[in-house]
C-alpha positions as CSV (number, residue, x, y, z in Angstrom):
1,M,121.8,133.7,45.0
2,I,120.4,133.8,48.2
3,I,118.8,130.7,50.3
4,G,116.1,131.0,52.8
5,V,113.1,128.8,53.8
6,S,109.6,128.6,53.7
7,T,107.7,128.3,57.2
8,L,105.9,125.5,55.2
9,S,108.2,122.8,57.1
10,Y,107.1,124.6,60.5
11,F,103.3,125.4,60.0
12,N,102.3,124.0,63.5
13,E,104.9,126.3,65.2
14,P,105.0,129.6,66.3
15,L,107.1,132.1,64.7
16,E,108.6,132.8,68.1
17,H,110.0,129.5,67.6
18,I,110.7,129.2,63.8
19,I,113.0,132.1,63.3
20,P,115.5,131.4,66.2
21,R,115.9,127.8,64.5
22,I,116.3,128.5,61.4
23,R,119.0,131.0,62.3
24,E,120.7,128.0,63.9
25,L,120.7,126.3,60.6
26,G,122.6,129.2,58.9
27,F,119.4,130.8,57.1
28,D,119.2,134.6,57.1
29,C,115.8,134.8,55.1
30,L,112.4,133.4,56.1
31,E,109.4,133.6,53.8
32,I,106.4,133.3,56.2
33,M,103.0,131.7,54.8
34,C,100.2,133.8,56.2
35,E,97.8,130.9,56.6
36,P,95.2,130.7,59.6
37,P,95.5,130.6,61.9
38,Y,99.2,130.4,62.9
39,A,100.6,133.4,60.8
40,Y,97.4,135.0,59.5
41,P,97.8,138.5,59.3
42,R,94.2,139.7,61.0
43,N,95.6,137.5,64.1
44,F,98.5,139.7,65.1
45,D,97.8,142.6,67.1
46,K,100.1,145.3,67.4
47,E,102.4,144.1,70.3
48,H,102.6,140.7,68.5
49,R,103.8,142.4,65.3
50,K,106.5,144.2,67.3
51,R,107.7,141.2,69.2
52,I,108.2,139.1,65.7
53,K,109.8,142.0,64.2
54,K,111.9,142.6,67.2
55,I,112.9,138.7,67.0
56,A,113.8,138.7,63.5
57,V,115.9,141.6,63.9
58,E,117.6,140.3,67.1
59,N,118.4,136.9,64.7
60,G,119.5,138.6,61.7
61,I,116.4,137.3,60.0
62,R,115.0,138.7,56.6
63,L,111.5,138.3,56.7
64,L,109.7,137.7,53.4
65,L,105.5,136.9,53.3
66,H,103.5,134.4,51.1
67,A,99.7,135.4,51.3
68,P,97.0,133.5,52.4
69,I,96.0,130.7,49.7
70,A,93.2,128.6,50.8
71,D,89.9,129.6,49.6
72,V,91.4,132.9,48.0
73,N,90.1,133.7,44.4
74,F,90.6,137.0,42.4
75,M,89.3,134.9,39.8
76,S,85.8,134.2,41.1
77,L,82.8,135.5,39.1
78,N,81.4,136.3,42.8
79,P,82.0,140.1,43.5
80,G,82.2,139.2,47.1
81,I,84.9,136.8,46.9
82,R,87.2,139.1,45.3
83,E,86.7,141.8,47.5
84,E,87.8,139.6,50.2
85,A,90.7,138.5,48.0
86,Q,91.9,142.0,47.8
87,K,91.5,142.7,51.5
88,Q,93.3,139.5,52.7
89,L,96.4,140.4,50.1
90,I,96.3,144.3,51.0
91,D,96.5,143.0,54.6
92,T,99.5,140.8,53.9
93,I,100.9,143.7,51.9
94,N,100.4,146.0,55.0
95,L,102.1,143.5,57.3
96,A,105.1,143.1,55.0
97,G,105.5,147.1,55.5
98,E,105.4,147.1,58.9
99,W,108.2,144.3,59.2
100,D,110.3,145.5,56.0
101,C,109.7,142.7,53.9
102,A,110.5,144.0,50.4
103,R,108.3,141.6,49.1
104,V,105.0,139.5,49.1
105,V,104.3,136.7,46.5
106,F,100.7,135.5,46.1
107,H,98.5,133.3,43.8
108,I,95.9,134.4,41.4
109,G,93.2,131.6,42.1
110,G,90.9,129.9,39.5
111,K,88.0,128.3,38.2
112,P,85.8,127.6,41.2
113,Y,84.1,124.4,42.4
114,M,80.8,125.1,42.3
115,G,78.6,127.9,40.2
116,L,79.0,129.2,36.7
117,W,82.1,129.8,35.1
118,N,83.5,132.3,32.4
119,A,87.2,131.9,32.2
120,R,87.1,135.0,29.9
121,D,85.4,137.0,32.4
122,G,87.3,135.6,35.3
123,F,90.1,136.8,34.0
124,E,89.0,140.4,33.2
125,H,87.9,140.6,36.9
126,S,90.9,139.5,38.4
127,L,93.1,142.3,36.5
128,D,90.1,145.1,37.5
129,A,90.7,143.5,41.4
130,L,94.3,143.8,41.5
131,E,95.0,147.2,40.3
132,S,93.4,148.3,44.1
133,V,96.2,145.8,45.5
134,I,99.4,146.9,43.2
135,A,98.7,150.5,44.5
136,K,99.1,149.4,48.1
137,S,102.1,147.6,47.7
138,E,103.6,150.3,45.6
139,E,102.1,152.9,48.7
140,N,104.1,150.6,51.3
141,G,107.1,149.9,49.4
142,V,106.4,146.2,49.0
143,R,107.1,144.4,45.9
144,L,104.0,142.3,44.5
145,L,104.7,138.9,43.0
146,L,102.5,136.5,41.5
147,E,103.5,133.1,41.6
148,N,103.0,130.1,38.8
149,D,100.6,127.6,39.8
150,P,101.0,123.4,39.7
151,R,99.5,121.3,37.2
152,K,95.9,121.3,38.3
153,A,92.8,122.0,36.2
154,G,91.3,125.6,36.5
155,L,94.2,127.2,38.0
156,G,95.0,130.5,36.6
157,C,98.6,130.5,36.0
158,I,100.1,127.3,35.2
159,Q,101.7,127.8,32.1
160,W,104.0,130.8,31.3
161,E,101.7,132.2,28.8
162,D,99.3,132.3,31.6
163,V,101.5,134.2,33.6
164,Q,102.7,136.5,30.9
165,R,99.1,138.1,30.4
166,Y,98.9,139.0,34.0
167,L,102.5,140.7,34.0
168,N,101.7,142.3,31.0
169,P,98.8,144.8,31.2
170,F,100.6,146.2,34.3
171,N,104.0,147.4,32.6
172,G,106.3,145.9,35.5
173,R,104.3,147.0,38.4
174,L,103.5,143.4,39.0
175,G,106.6,141.0,39.4
176,F,107.1,137.4,39.0
177,L,108.3,134.2,41.0
178,L,108.7,131.2,39.5
179,D,107.8,127.8,41.5
180,V,110.6,125.4,40.1
181,A,108.3,122.4,41.4
182,H,105.2,123.9,40.1
183,S,106.9,124.3,36.3
184,F,108.5,120.9,36.9
185,M,105.3,118.9,36.5
186,L,104.7,120.4,33.2
187,C,106.5,118.6,29.9
188,D,110.6,119.5,29.4
189,E,109.7,122.1,26.8
190,K,107.4,124.4,28.8
191,F,109.4,123.7,32.1
192,D,112.2,125.3,30.4
193,K,110.4,128.1,28.8
194,F,110.0,129.4,32.3
195,F,113.7,129.9,32.8
196,V,114.0,131.2,29.2
197,Q,111.1,133.7,29.1
198,S,111.1,135.0,32.8
199,K,115.1,136.1,32.9
200,D,114.2,139.2,32.6
201,V,111.5,139.6,35.2
202,L,112.1,137.1,37.4
203,E,112.4,138.4,41.3
204,G,112.0,135.0,43.1
205,V,112.3,131.6,43.1
206,H,110.4,128.7,45.5
207,I,112.0,125.1,45.3
208,S,111.1,121.6,46.3
209,S,111.0,118.3,44.1
210,N,108.2,116.1,43.1
211,R,107.8,113.1,40.9
212,R,105.9,115.3,38.3
213,E,102.5,114.3,39.1
214,F,101.7,116.0,42.2
215,D,103.0,119.1,44.1
216,E,104.6,117.1,46.9
217,H,107.0,119.2,48.3
218,L,109.8,117.1,48.9
219,G,113.2,117.4,49.7
220,L,115.8,118.0,46.9
221,D,117.5,114.5,47.7
222,D,114.2,113.2,46.7
223,G,111.8,113.2,43.7
224,D,112.7,113.8,40.2
225,L,113.7,117.4,39.9
226,D,117.4,117.7,38.6
227,V,118.8,120.4,40.6
228,G,122.0,120.8,39.6
229,Y,120.0,121.6,36.0
230,V,118.0,124.1,38.2
231,I,121.1,126.2,39.4
232,K,122.8,126.3,36.3
233,K,119.5,127.6,34.3
234,L,119.1,130.2,37.1
235,G,122.7,131.1,36.7
236,E,122.5,131.6,33.0
237,A,119.7,133.9,33.6
238,N,122.1,136.0,35.6
239,Y,119.4,135.3,39.0
240,N,121.0,136.4,42.2
241,G,117.7,136.8,44.5
242,E,116.4,134.4,46.8
243,I,115.7,130.7,46.4
244,I,113.2,129.6,48.9
245,I,113.1,126.0,49.9
246,E,109.5,125.6,50.4
247,V,109.4,121.8,51.9
248,M,106.6,119.9,53.8
249,S,109.0,118.0,56.4
250,P,111.7,119.7,58.8
251,K,114.1,116.8,58.2
252,D,114.2,117.7,54.6
253,V,115.7,121.3,55.0
254,L,118.8,121.6,55.9
255,P,120.0,118.5,53.1
256,S,118.1,120.5,50.1
257,K,120.3,123.9,51.9
258,E,123.7,121.7,51.4
259,I,122.4,120.4,48.0
260,I,121.8,124.1,46.8
261,D,125.1,125.4,48.2
262,H,127.0,122.4,46.2
263,H,125.2,123.4,42.8
264,I,125.7,127.3,43.3
265,K,129.5,126.6,44.3
266,L,129.3,124.5,40.6
267,L,128.5,127.9,38.5
């Protein structure tokens, strides 16, 4: 397993500063959250893109991308919103292609806060919207991964069955990233189900801790998550990909890495 870190911990800092810092901490993998204003794909001009790639190469850092989340909704019944969701994910995929990123992770969206809503139509529209995006990812040689959502009413991929109904229609063309903290917010049975059922399709992992009520993005020495149990289940699934530490505070990054390293050595 390869331990990486998300820029969520350093969200207000330029990438030029973050990349050398995480190299100093012993990481060789960085997942960039492409939220505005700091890492929004449309804000990178040609020279800026080249500069970031050069810094990453010089520091031996492999880049992965997390597509914009805020207000992006593939399940909206508003066709203009779905079109914008497609554009923003394609922008991220194009950036990933330029930076030699192996994969892009994204969220599907869910019930809007306002307006009329029909869950069945939202699901069908989102499948249609994803078709062209997946085709673009294949064209760029970038793997597109769907992430499970935290337990919050209206979101589209909270439980394993929600994820599965998106993966199945695309017959392997769409991958899956397990956010352990999100699934941990469910009951123990549903938490375990993610590890068991995703075994053959798991291509990425996010990890942080919480107290099972809110998606707190705590360090792994805080909250209620049993990290040893998580690493054990990933080992049983023969998972050898990235485990991305996705915590809010920079002070929690290195202790979280040390905890994961410890439990991997026990496998």
